[in-house]
Structures are given as C-alpha cells and as structure tokens.
mmCIF file of the N, C-alpha and C atoms, coordinates in Angstrom:
data_MODEL
# 
_entry.id   MODEL 
# 
loop_
_atom_site.group_PDB 
_atom_site.id 
_atom_site.type_symbol 
_atom_site.label_atom_id 
_atom_site.label_alt_id 
_atom_site.label_comp_id 
_atom_site.label_asym_id 
_atom_site.label_entity_id 
_atom_site.label_seq_id 
_atom_site.pdbx_PDB_ins_code 
_atom_site.Cartn_x 
_atom_site.Cartn_y 
_atom_site.Cartn_z 
_atom_site.occupancy 
_atom_site.B_iso_or_equiv 
_atom_site.pdbx_formal_charge 
_atom_site.auth_seq_id 
_atom_site.auth_comp_id 
_atom_site.auth_asym_id 
_atom_site.auth_atom_id 
_atom_site.pdbx_PDB_model_num 
ATOM 1   N N  . MET A 1 1  ? -12.011 -26.284 -17.139 1.00 0.00 ? 1  MET A N  1 
ATOM 2   C CA . MET A 1 1  ? -12.102 -25.096 -16.308 1.00 0.00 ? 1  MET A CA 1 
ATOM 3   C C  . MET A 1 1  ? -12.993 -25.351 -15.110 1.00 0.00 ? 1  MET A C  1 
ATOM 4   N N  . ALA A 1 2  ? -12.736 -24.646 -14.053 1.00 0.00 ? 2  ALA A N  1 
ATOM 5   C CA . ALA A 1 2  ? -13.550 -24.788 -12.844 1.00 0.00 ? 2  ALA A CA 1 
ATOM 6   C C  . ALA A 1 2  ? -14.903 -24.144 -13.070 1.00 0.00 ? 2  ALA A C  1 
ATOM 7   N N  . ASP A 1 3  ? -15.872 -24.539 -12.253 1.00 0.00 ? 3  ASP A N  1 
ATOM 8   C CA . ASP A 1 3  ? -17.226 -24.014 -12.390 1.00 0.00 ? 3  ASP A CA 1 
ATOM 9   C C  . ASP A 1 3  ? -17.311 -22.512 -12.154 1.00 0.00 ? 3  ASP A C  1 
ATOM 10  N N  . ASN A 1 4  ? -16.406 -21.952 -11.342 1.00 0.00 ? 4  ASN A N  1 
ATOM 11  C CA . ASN A 1 4  ? -16.498 -20.529 -11.026 1.00 0.00 ? 4  ASN A CA 1 
ATOM 12  C C  . ASN A 1 4  ? -15.633 -19.665 -11.946 1.00 0.00 ? 4  ASN A C  1 
ATOM 13  N N  . ASP A 1 5  ? -15.046 -20.259 -12.997 1.00 0.00 ? 5  ASP A N  1 
ATOM 14  C CA . ASP A 1 5  ? -14.260 -19.476 -13.945 1.00 0.00 ? 5  ASP A CA 1 
ATOM 15  C C  . ASP A 1 5  ? -15.192 -18.545 -14.717 1.00 0.00 ? 5  ASP A C  1 
ATOM 16  N N  . PRO A 1 6  ? -14.743 -17.315 -14.988 1.00 0.00 ? 6  PRO A N  1 
ATOM 17  C CA . PRO A 1 6  ? -15.577 -16.381 -15.746 1.00 0.00 ? 6  PRO A CA 1 
ATOM 18  C C  . PRO A 1 6  ? -15.805 -16.888 -17.179 1.00 0.00 ? 6  PRO A C  1 
ATOM 19  N N  . LYS A 1 7  ? -17.034 -16.786 -17.656 1.00 0.00 ? 7  LYS A N  1 
ATOM 20  C CA . LYS A 1 7  ? -17.390 -17.301 -18.980 1.00 0.00 ? 7  LYS A CA 1 
ATOM 21  C C  . LYS A 1 7  ? -17.660 -16.179 -19.982 1.00 0.00 ? 7  LYS A C  1 
ATOM 22  N N  . THR A 1 8  ? -17.998 -15.004 -19.480 1.00 0.00 ? 8  THR A N  1 
ATOM 23  C CA . THR A 1 8  ? -18.315 -13.879 -20.353 1.00 0.00 ? 8  THR A CA 1 
ATOM 24  C C  . THR A 1 8  ? -17.463 -12.681 -19.944 1.00 0.00 ? 8  THR A C  1 
ATOM 25  N N  . PRO A 1 9  ? -17.380 -11.692 -20.812 1.00 0.00 ? 9  PRO A N  1 
ATOM 26  C CA . PRO A 1 9  ? -16.650 -10.471 -20.420 1.00 0.00 ? 9  PRO A CA 1 
ATOM 27  C C  . PRO A 1 9  ? -17.201 -9.845  -19.137 1.00 0.00 ? 9  PRO A C  1 
ATOM 28  N N  . GLN A 1 10 ? -18.519 -9.886  -18.967 1.00 0.00 ? 10 GLN A N  1 
ATOM 29  C CA . GLN A 1 10 ? -19.149 -9.359  -17.750 1.00 0.00 ? 10 GLN A CA 1 
ATOM 30  C C  . GLN A 1 10 ? -18.700 -10.160 -16.529 1.00 0.00 ? 10 GLN A C  1 
ATOM 31  N N  . ASP A 1 11 ? -18.674 -11.486 -16.667 1.00 0.00 ? 11 ASP A N  1 
ATOM 32  C CA . ASP A 1 11 ? -18.198 -12.344 -15.578 1.00 0.00 ? 11 ASP A CA 1 
ATOM 33  C C  . ASP A 1 11 ? -16.739 -12.026 -15.234 1.00 0.00 ? 11 ASP A C  1 
ATOM 34  N N  . LEU A 1 12 ? -15.924 -11.854 -16.266 1.00 0.00 ? 12 LEU A N  1 
ATOM 35  C CA . LEU A 1 12 ? -14.511 -11.552 -16.068 1.00 0.00 ? 12 LEU A CA 1 
ATOM 36  C C  . LEU A 1 12 ? -14.345 -10.213 -15.356 1.00 0.00 ? 12 LEU A C  1 
ATOM 37  N N  . SER A 1 13 ? -15.129 -9.243  -15.767 1.00 0.00 ? 13 SER A N  1 
ATOM 38  C CA . SER A 1 13 ? -15.076 -7.915  -15.149 1.00 0.00 ? 13 SER A CA 1 
ATOM 39  C C  . SER A 1 13 ? -15.468 -7.989  -13.681 1.00 0.00 ? 13 SER A C  1 
ATOM 40  N N  . GLU A 1 14 ? -16.538 -8.703  -13.389 1.00 0.00 ? 14 GLU A N  1 
ATOM 41  C CA . GLU A 1 14 ? -16.989 -8.851  -12.000 1.00 0.00 ? 14 GLU A CA 1 
ATOM 42  C C  . GLU A 1 14 ? -15.954 -9.615  -11.172 1.00 0.00 ? 14 GLU A C  1 
ATOM 43  N N  . PHE A 1 15 ? -15.358 -10.649 -11.769 1.00 0.00 ? 15 PHE A N  1 
ATOM 44  C CA . PHE A 1 15 ? -14.332 -11.421 -11.078 1.00 0.00 ? 15 PHE A CA 1 
ATOM 45  C C  . PHE A 1 15 ? -13.130 -10.536 -10.752 1.00 0.00 ? 15 PHE A C  1 
ATOM 46  N N  . ALA A 1 16 ? -12.671 -9.758  -11.726 1.00 0.00 ? 16 ALA A N  1 
ATOM 47  C CA . ALA A 1 16 ? -11.520 -8.874  -11.524 1.00 0.00 ? 16 ALA A CA 1 
ATOM 48  C C  . ALA A 1 16 ? -11.835 -7.820  -10.471 1.00 0.00 ? 16 ALA A C  1 
ATOM 49  N N  . GLU A 1 17 ? -13.012 -7.249  -10.524 1.00 0.00 ? 17 GLU A N  1 
ATOM 50  C CA . GLU A 1 17 ? -13.419 -6.234  -9.541  1.00 0.00 ? 17 GLU A CA 1 
ATOM 51  C C  . GLU A 1 17 ? -13.458 -6.826  -8.134  1.00 0.00 ? 17 GLU A C  1 
ATOM 52  N N  . SER A 1 18 ? -14.004 -8.026  -8.028  1.00 0.00 ? 18 SER A N  1 
ATOM 53  C CA . SER A 1 18 ? -14.066 -8.704  -6.732  1.00 0.00 ? 18 SER A CA 1 
ATOM 54  C C  . SER A 1 18 ? -12.665 -9.016  -6.206  1.00 0.00 ? 18 SER A C  1 
ATOM 55  N N  . LEU A 1 19 ? -11.798 -9.483  -7.099  1.00 0.00 ? 19 LEU A N  1 
ATOM 56  C CA . LEU A 1 19 ? -10.427 -9.798  -6.716  1.00 0.00 ? 19 LEU A CA 1 
ATOM 57  C C  . LEU A 1 19 ? -9.691  -8.541  -6.243  1.00 0.00 ? 19 LEU A C  1 
ATOM 58  N N  . LEU A 1 20 ? -9.812  -7.457  -6.979  1.00 0.00 ? 20 LEU A N  1 
ATOM 59  C CA . LEU A 1 20 ? -9.161  -6.203  -6.591  1.00 0.00 ? 20 LEU A CA 1 
ATOM 60  C C  . LEU A 1 20 ? -9.706  -5.674  -5.274  1.00 0.00 ? 20 LEU A C  1 
ATOM 61  N N  . LYS A 1 21 ? -11.008 -5.787  -5.067  1.00 0.00 ? 21 LYS A N  1 
ATOM 62  C CA . LYS A 1 21 ? -11.616 -5.342  -3.807  1.00 0.00 ? 21 LYS A CA 1 
ATOM 63  C C  . LYS A 1 21 ? -11.071 -6.165  -2.644  1.00 0.00 ? 21 LYS A C  1 
ATOM 64  N N  . ASN A 1 22 ? -10.967 -7.476  -2.848  1.00 0.00 ? 22 ASN A N  1 
ATOM 65  C CA . ASN A 1 22 ? -10.435 -8.374  -1.821  1.00 0.00 ? 22 ASN A CA 1 
ATOM 66  C C  . ASN A 1 22 ? -8.990  -8.002  -1.493  1.00 0.00 ? 22 ASN A C  1 
ATOM 67  N N  . LEU A 1 23 ? -8.183  -7.767  -2.515  1.00 0.00 ? 23 LEU A N  1 
ATOM 68  C CA . LEU A 1 23 ? -6.796  -7.382  -2.297  1.00 0.00 ? 23 LEU A CA 1 
ATOM 69  C C  . LEU A 1 23 ? -6.698  -6.036  -1.579  1.00 0.00 ? 23 LEU A C  1 
ATOM 70  N N  . GLN A 1 24 ? -7.543  -5.096  -1.960  1.00 0.00 ? 24 GLN A N  1 
ATOM 71  C CA . GLN A 1 24 ? -7.546  -3.784  -1.315  1.00 0.00 ? 24 GLN A CA 1 
ATOM 72  C C  . GLN A 1 24 ? -7.930  -3.917  0.167   1.00 0.00 ? 24 GLN A C  1 
ATOM 73  N N  . ASP A 1 25 ? -8.925  -4.724  0.457   1.00 0.00 ? 25 ASP A N  1 
ATOM 74  C CA . ASP A 1 25 ? -9.343  -4.933  1.848   1.00 0.00 ? 25 ASP A CA 1 
ATOM 75  C C  . ASP A 1 25 ? -8.211  -5.571  2.663   1.00 0.00 ? 25 ASP A C  1 
ATOM 76  N N  . ARG A 1 26 ? -7.542  -6.554  2.091   1.00 0.00 ? 26 ARG A N  1 
ATOM 77  C CA . ARG A 1 26 ? -6.430  -7.204  2.787   1.00 0.00 ? 26 ARG A CA 1 
ATOM 78  C C  . ARG A 1 26 ? -5.276  -6.223  3.018   1.00 0.00 ? 26 ARG A C  1 
ATOM 79  N N  . PHE A 1 27 ? -4.972  -5.433  1.995   1.00 0.00 ? 27 PHE A N  1 
ATOM 80  C CA . PHE A 1 27 ? -3.904  -4.443  2.124   1.00 0.00 ? 27 PHE A CA 1 
ATOM 81  C C  . PHE A 1 27 ? -4.242  -3.433  3.212   1.00 0.00 ? 27 PHE A C  1 
ATOM 82  N N  . GLN A 1 28 ? -5.495  -2.971  3.238   1.00 0.00 ? 28 GLN A N  1 
ATOM 83  C CA . GLN A 1 28 ? -5.912  -1.999  4.253   1.00 0.00 ? 28 GLN A CA 1 
ATOM 84  C C  . GLN A 1 28 ? -5.808  -2.600  5.652   1.00 0.00 ? 28 GLN A C  1 
ATOM 85  N N  . THR A 1 29 ? -6.210  -3.841  5.809   1.00 0.00 ? 29 THR A N  1 
ATOM 86  C CA . THR A 1 29 ? -6.112  -4.518  7.101   1.00 0.00 ? 29 THR A CA 1 
ATOM 87  C C  . THR A 1 29 ? -4.655  -4.612  7.545   1.00 0.00 ? 29 THR A C  1 
ATOM 88  N N  . MET A 1 30 ? -3.792  -5.021  6.624   1.00 0.00 ? 30 MET A N  1 
ATOM 89  C CA . MET A 1 30 ? -2.370  -5.132  6.958   1.00 0.00 ? 30 MET A CA 1 
ATOM 90  C C  . MET A 1 30 ? -1.769  -3.762  7.265   1.00 0.00 ? 30 MET A C  1 
ATOM 91  N N  . SER A 1 31 ? -2.177  -2.756  6.521   1.00 0.00 ? 31 SER A N  1 
ATOM 92  C CA . SER A 1 31 ? -1.692  -1.398  6.751   1.00 0.00 ? 31 SER A CA 1 
ATOM 93  C C  . SER A 1 31 ? -2.125  -0.901  8.128   1.00 0.00 ? 31 SER A C  1 
ATOM 94  N N  . ASP A 1 32 ? -3.381  -1.145  8.476   1.00 0.00 ? 32 ASP A N  1 
ATOM 95  C CA . ASP A 1 32 ? -3.892  -0.740  9.797   1.00 0.00 ? 32 ASP A CA 1 
ATOM 96  C C  . ASP A 1 32 ? -3.137  -1.454  10.915  1.00 0.00 ? 32 ASP A C  1 
ATOM 97  N N  . GLN A 1 33 ? -2.888  -2.750  10.729  1.00 0.00 ? 33 GLN A N  1 
ATOM 98  C CA . GLN A 1 33 ? -2.154  -3.508  11.743  1.00 0.00 ? 33 GLN A CA 1 
ATOM 99  C C  . GLN A 1 33 ? -0.731  -2.993  11.892  1.00 0.00 ? 33 GLN A C  1 
ATOM 100 N N  . LEU A 1 34 ? -0.092  -2.691  10.776  1.00 0.00 ? 34 LEU A N  1 
ATOM 101 C CA . LEU A 1 34 ? 1.276   -2.175  10.815  1.00 0.00 ? 34 LEU A CA 1 
ATOM 102 C C  . LEU A 1 34 ? 1.326   -0.815  11.509  1.00 0.00 ? 34 LEU A C  1 
ATOM 103 N N  . THR A 1 35 ? 0.380   0.040   11.181  1.00 0.00 ? 35 THR A N  1 
ATOM 104 C CA . THR A 1 35 ? 0.318   1.360   11.819  1.00 0.00 ? 35 THR A CA 1 
ATOM 105 C C  . THR A 1 35 ? 0.121   1.219   13.322  1.00 0.00 ? 35 THR A C  1 
ATOM 106 N N  . GLN A 1 36 ? -0.756  0.317   13.744  1.00 0.00 ? 36 GLN A N  1 
ATOM 107 C CA . GLN A 1 36 ? -0.995  0.106   15.172  1.00 0.00 ? 36 GLN A CA 1 
ATOM 108 C C  . GLN A 1 36 ? 0.268   -0.415  15.855  1.00 0.00 ? 36 GLN A C  1 
ATOM 109 N N  . ARG A 1 37 ? 0.948   -1.340  15.220  1.00 0.00 ? 37 ARG A N  1 
ATOM 110 C CA . ARG A 1 37 ? 2.185   -1.886  15.799  1.00 0.00 ? 37 ARG A CA 1 
ATOM 111 C C  . ARG A 1 37 ? 3.263   -0.817  15.896  1.00 0.00 ? 37 ARG A C  1 
ATOM 112 N N  . MET A 1 38 ? 3.345   0.054   14.896  1.00 0.00 ? 38 MET A N  1 
ATOM 113 C CA . MET A 1 38 ? 4.327   1.143   14.945  1.00 0.00 ? 38 MET A CA 1 
ATOM 114 C C  . MET A 1 38 ? 3.983   2.124   16.069  1.00 0.00 ? 38 MET A C  1 
ATOM 115 N N  . ASP A 1 39 ? 2.696   2.424   16.242  1.00 0.00 ? 39 ASP A N  1 
ATOM 116 C CA . ASP A 1 39 ? 2.276   3.294   17.342  1.00 0.00 ? 39 ASP A CA 1 
ATOM 117 C C  . ASP A 1 39 ? 2.623   2.658   18.687  1.00 0.00 ? 39 ASP A C  1 
ATOM 118 N N  . ASP A 1 40 ? 2.358   1.370   18.813  1.00 0.00 ? 40 ASP A N  1 
ATOM 119 C CA . ASP A 1 40 ? 2.692   0.653   20.051  1.00 0.00 ? 40 ASP A CA 1 
ATOM 120 C C  . ASP A 1 40 ? 4.198   0.680   20.300  1.00 0.00 ? 40 ASP A C  1 
ATOM 121 N N  . MET A 1 41 ? 4.979   0.463   19.255  1.00 0.00 ? 41 MET A N  1 
ATOM 122 C CA . MET A 1 41 ? 6.433   0.477   19.384  1.00 0.00 ? 41 MET A CA 1 
ATOM 123 C C  . MET A 1 41 ? 6.902   1.864   19.823  1.00 0.00 ? 41 MET A C  1 
ATOM 124 N N  . GLY A 1 42 ? 6.337   2.910   19.242  1.00 0.00 ? 42 GLY A N  1 
ATOM 125 C CA . GLY A 1 42 ? 6.696   4.270   19.628  1.00 0.00 ? 42 GLY A CA 1 
ATOM 126 C C  . GLY A 1 42 ? 6.394   4.526   21.094  1.00 0.00 ? 42 GLY A C  1 
ATOM 127 N N  . SER A 1 43 ? 5.239   4.069   21.553  1.00 0.00 ? 43 SER A N  1 
ATOM 128 C CA . SER A 1 43 ? 4.873   4.227   22.967  1.00 0.00 ? 43 SER A CA 1 
ATOM 129 C C  . SER A 1 43 ? 5.835   3.467   23.864  1.00 0.00 ? 43 SER A C  1 
ATOM 130 N N  . ASN A 1 44 ? 6.196   2.254   23.454  1.00 0.00 ? 44 ASN A N  1 
ATOM 131 C CA . ASN A 1 44 ? 7.137   1.446   24.245  1.00 0.00 ? 44 ASN A CA 1 
ATOM 132 C C  . ASN A 1 44 ? 8.511   2.112   24.318  1.00 0.00 ? 44 ASN A C  1 
ATOM 133 N N  . ILE A 1 45 ? 8.953   2.685   23.204  1.00 0.00 ? 45 ILE A N  1 
ATOM 134 C CA . ILE A 1 45 ? 10.252  3.357   23.187  1.00 0.00 ? 45 ILE A CA 1 
ATOM 135 C C  . ILE A 1 45 ? 10.225  4.582   24.104  1.00 0.00 ? 45 ILE A C  1 
ATOM 136 N N  . GLU A 1 46 ? 9.143   5.360   24.036  1.00 0.00 ? 46 GLU A N  1 
ATOM 137 C CA . GLU A 1 46 ? 9.030   6.533   24.912  1.00 0.00 ? 46 GLU A CA 1 
ATOM 138 C C  . GLU A 1 46 ? 9.050   6.120   26.385  1.00 0.00 ? 46 GLU A C  1 
ATOM 139 N N  . LYS A 1 47 ? 8.334   5.037   26.721  1.00 0.00 ? 47 LYS A N  1 
ATOM 140 C CA . LYS A 1 47 ? 8.323   4.558   28.097  1.00 0.00 ? 47 LYS A CA 1 
ATOM 141 C C  . LYS A 1 47 ? 9.719   4.092   28.506  1.00 0.00 ? 47 LYS A C  1 
ATOM 142 N N  . LEU A 1 48 ? 10.394  3.387   27.623  1.00 0.00 ? 48 LEU A N  1 
ATOM 143 C CA . LEU A 1 48 ? 11.742  2.917   27.909  1.00 0.00 ? 48 LEU A CA 1 
ATOM 144 C C  . LEU A 1 48 ? 12.696  4.092   28.137  1.00 0.00 ? 48 LEU A C  1 
ATOM 145 N N  . GLN A 1 49 ? 12.577  5.125   27.292  1.00 0.00 ? 49 GLN A N  1 
ATOM 146 C CA . GLN A 1 49 ? 13.419  6.313   27.457  1.00 0.00 ? 49 GLN A CA 1 
ATOM 147 C C  . GLN A 1 49 ? 13.164  6.974   28.808  1.00 0.00 ? 49 GLN A C  1 
ATOM 148 N N  . LYS A 1 50 ? 11.906  7.066   29.197  1.00 0.00 ? 50 LYS A N  1 
ATOM 149 C CA . LYS A 1 50 ? 11.565  7.664   30.486  1.00 0.00 ? 50 LYS A CA 1 
ATOM 150 C C  . LYS A 1 50 ? 12.140  6.823   31.622  1.00 0.00 ? 50 LYS A C  1 
ATOM 151 N N  . ASP A 1 51 ? 11.978  5.502   31.522  1.00 0.00 ? 51 ASP A N  1 
ATOM 152 C CA . ASP A 1 51 ? 12.497  4.617   32.571  1.00 0.00 ? 51 ASP A CA 1 
ATOM 153 C C  . ASP A 1 51 ? 14.016  4.718   32.687  1.00 0.00 ? 51 ASP A C  1 
ATOM 154 N N  . VAL A 1 52 ? 14.706  4.780   31.559  1.00 0.00 ? 52 VAL A N  1 
ATOM 155 C CA . VAL A 1 52 ? 16.164  4.911   31.573  1.00 0.00 ? 52 VAL A CA 1 
ATOM 156 C C  . VAL A 1 52 ? 16.556  6.248   32.198  1.00 0.00 ? 52 VAL A C  1 
ATOM 157 N N  . ASN A 1 53 ? 15.872  7.309   31.820  1.00 0.00 ? 53 ASN A N  1 
ATOM 158 C CA . ASN A 1 53 ? 16.156  8.629   32.409  1.00 0.00 ? 53 ASN A CA 1 
ATOM 159 C C  . ASN A 1 53 ? 15.918  8.619   33.918  1.00 0.00 ? 53 ASN A C  1 
ATOM 160 N N  . ASP A 1 54 ? 14.840  7.974   34.341  1.00 0.00 ? 54 ASP A N  1 
ATOM 161 C CA . ASP A 1 54 ? 14.551  7.878   35.779  1.00 0.00 ? 54 ASP A CA 1 
ATOM 162 C C  . ASP A 1 54 ? 15.660  7.105   36.506  1.00 0.00 ? 54 ASP A C  1 
ATOM 163 N N  . LEU A 1 55 ? 16.101  6.005   35.917  1.00 0.00 ? 55 LEU A N  1 
ATOM 164 C CA . LEU A 1 55 ? 17.169  5.214   36.527  1.00 0.00 ? 55 LEU A CA 1 
ATOM 165 C C  . LEU A 1 55 ? 18.474  6.007   36.585  1.00 0.00 ? 55 LEU A C  1 
ATOM 166 N N  . MET A 1 56 ? 18.756  6.759   35.539  1.00 0.00 ? 56 MET A N  1 
ATOM 167 C CA . MET A 1 56 ? 19.972  7.576   35.529  1.00 0.00 ? 56 MET A CA 1 
ATOM 168 C C  . MET A 1 56 ? 19.897  8.649   36.620  1.00 0.00 ? 56 MET A C  1 
ATOM 169 N N  . THR A 1 57 ? 18.714  9.227   36.779  1.00 0.00 ? 57 THR A N  1 
ATOM 170 C CA . THR A 1 57 ? 18.533  10.242  37.826  1.00 0.00 ? 57 THR A CA 1 
ATOM 171 C C  . THR A 1 57 ? 18.738  9.619   39.203  1.00 0.00 ? 57 THR A C  1 
ATOM 172 N N  . GLN A 1 58 ? 18.155  8.456   39.408  1.00 0.00 ? 58 GLN A N  1 
ATOM 173 C CA . GLN A 1 58 ? 18.310  7.764   40.684  1.00 0.00 ? 58 GLN A CA 1 
ATOM 174 C C  . GLN A 1 58 ? 19.761  7.400   40.951  1.00 0.00 ? 58 GLN A C  1 
ATOM 175 N N  . ALA A 1 59 ? 20.508  7.083   39.900  1.00 0.00 ? 59 ALA A N  1 
ATOM 176 C CA . ALA A 1 59 ? 21.907  6.698   40.052  1.00 0.00 ? 59 ALA A CA 1 
ATOM 177 C C  . ALA A 1 59 ? 22.827  7.917   40.147  1.00 0.00 ? 59 ALA A C  1 
ATOM 178 N N  . GLY A 1 60 ? 22.256  9.102   39.963  1.00 0.00 ? 60 GLY A N  1 
ATOM 179 C CA . GLY A 1 60 ? 23.053  10.321  40.041  1.00 0.00 ? 60 GLY A CA 1 
ATOM 180 C C  . GLY A 1 60 ? 23.869  10.591  38.796  1.00 0.00 ? 60 GLY A C  1 
ATOM 181 N N  . VAL A 1 61 ? 23.476  9.997   37.681  1.00 0.00 ? 61 VAL A N  1 
ATOM 182 C CA . VAL A 1 61 ? 24.177  10.213  36.419  1.00 0.00 ? 61 VAL A CA 1 
ATOM 183 C C  . VAL A 1 61 ? 23.475  11.334  35.672  1.00 0.00 ? 61 VAL A C  1 
ATOM 184 N N  . GLU A 1 62 ? 24.253  12.298  35.164  1.00 0.00 ? 62 GLU A N  1 
ATOM 185 C CA . GLU A 1 62 ? 23.670  13.416  34.427  1.00 0.00 ? 62 GLU A CA 1 
ATOM 186 C C  . GLU A 1 62 ? 23.309  12.956  33.027  1.00 0.00 ? 62 GLU A C  1 
ATOM 187 N N  . ASN A 1 63 ? 22.101  13.265  32.599  1.00 0.00 ? 63 ASN A N  1 
ATOM 188 C CA . ASN A 1 63 ? 21.648  12.899  31.278  1.00 0.00 ? 63 ASN A CA 1 
ATOM 189 C C  . ASN A 1 63 ? 21.877  14.100  30.357  1.00 0.00 ? 63 ASN A C  1 
ATOM 190 N N  . THR A 1 64 ? 22.831  13.971  29.447  1.00 0.00 ? 64 THR A N  1 
ATOM 191 C CA . THR A 1 64 ? 23.169  15.082  28.546  1.00 0.00 ? 64 THR A CA 1 
ATOM 192 C C  . THR A 1 64 ? 22.302  15.086  27.286  1.00 0.00 ? 64 THR A C  1 
ATOM 193 N N  . GLU A 1 65 ? 21.519  14.039  27.067  1.00 0.00 ? 65 GLU A N  1 
ATOM 194 C CA . GLU A 1 65 ? 20.660  13.975  25.890  1.00 0.00 ? 65 GLU A CA 1 
ATOM 195 C C  . GLU A 1 65 ? 19.212  13.848  26.325  1.00 0.00 ? 65 GLU A C  1 
ATOM 196 N N  . GLU A 1 66 ? 18.742  14.818  27.075  1.00 0.00 ? 66 GLU A N  1 
ATOM 197 C CA . GLU A 1 66 ? 17.362  14.803  27.558  1.00 0.00 ? 66 GLU A CA 1 
ATOM 198 C C  . GLU A 1 66 ? 16.417  14.786  26.358  1.00 0.00 ? 66 GLU A C  1 
ATOM 199 N N  . VAL A 1 67 ? 15.421  13.924  26.412  1.00 0.00 ? 67 VAL A N  1 
ATOM 200 C CA . VAL A 1 67 ? 14.460  13.798  25.327  1.00 0.00 ? 67 VAL A CA 1 
ATOM 201 C C  . VAL A 1 67 ? 13.480  14.953  25.400  1.00 0.00 ? 67 VAL A C  1 
ATOM 202 N N  . ALA A 1 68 ? 13.330  15.667  24.306  1.00 0.00 ? 68 ALA A N  1 
ATOM 203 C CA . ALA A 1 68 ? 12.374  16.783  24.253  1.00 0.00 ? 68 ALA A CA 1 
ATOM 204 C C  . ALA A 1 68 ? 10.979  16.225  24.034  1.00 0.00 ? 68 ALA A C  1 
ATOM 205 N N  . HIS A 1 69 ? 10.019  16.739  24.752  1.00 0.00 ? 69 HIS A N  1 
ATOM 206 C CA . HIS A 1 69 ? 8.628   16.267  24.588  1.00 0.00 ? 69 HIS A CA 1 
ATOM 207 C C  . HIS A 1 69 ? 7.795   17.367  24.072  1.00 0.00 ? 69 HIS A C  1 
# 
C-alpha cells in the first residue's frame, strides 16, 4: 500500500471527506464555468438577432418574427 493510504477508520473517514470535498469543488467550478458560457452564448445570440434585424431593416425586408424584449 502507498504511504498515504488510510490505515484507520478515522483516516478513511478523513480521506473520504477530503475526496468528496475535492469533487464538490471541481463540480462547482465546472458548473460556474458552464453557466458563464451559457450566459455568454445567450448574449451572443441576442446580439446576432439584433444585427440580423438591423440588416433586414436596412435591406427593406419586413421582419415578421420580431424578437420580444
């Protein structure tokens, strides 16, 4: 066994708690990153919709599906 393997029930409990905390921290980081990327994507889509609507207006094309804000 490796030197850092748990040797007692207390060691095992502390190891498991540390492992779960590490996993929770990683999950939270990934969740935060995903949420930020989704927010960025939403902003990009809104900007794209506005740009397309502006181009349609400039081209004299009627937009029948105006985006509600």
